[in-house]
C-alpha positions, -999 to 999 in steps of 0.1 A, spaced: -456 497 569 -483 520 557 -474 556 555 -499 583 564 -496 621 564 -513 640 592 -526 676 586 -510 701 609 -543 709 627 -551 671 631 -520 661 650 -487 678 661 -462 674 633 -424 672 638 -404 698 622 -371 687 605 -337 702 605 -305 691 589 -275 692 612 -238 696 605 -233 660 601 -247 663 566 -224 648 540 -240 667 511 -250 635 493 -282 650 480 -305 620 488 -328 641 509 -333 667 481 -338 640 455 -365 622 476 -384 653 488 -418 652 471 -423 690 471 -387 701 465 -385 718 500 -347 709 504 -320 729 487 -282 728 486 -266 752 511 -229 761 515 -219 733 538 -251 713 541 -286 709 526 -313 731 540 -351 724 546 -374 753 539 -398 753 568 -424 773 548 -425 747 521 -419 715 541 -450 694 546 -433 673 574 -439 640 555 -407 625 568 -394 611 535 -361 629 539 -357 618 576 -361 582 565 -336 585 535 -306 602 551 -277 577 552 -260 595 581 -291 605 601 -283 642 598 -320 651 596 -334 656 631 -370 661 644 -372 693 664 
């Protein structure tokens, strides 16, 4: 399936958040192309100012802890 990024002014983009079901595996941070995800105390955290809403992390999380908001 082809993957296409939309610019924020072109189409509404989902914002992503990591919930408390995060198992701290780090796969999301490893896959993030711009390093917008960092390790927090109890879960990984997405920096909304850096995130480009590409969805790579959303598709890589093994426990579906990353949600569109």
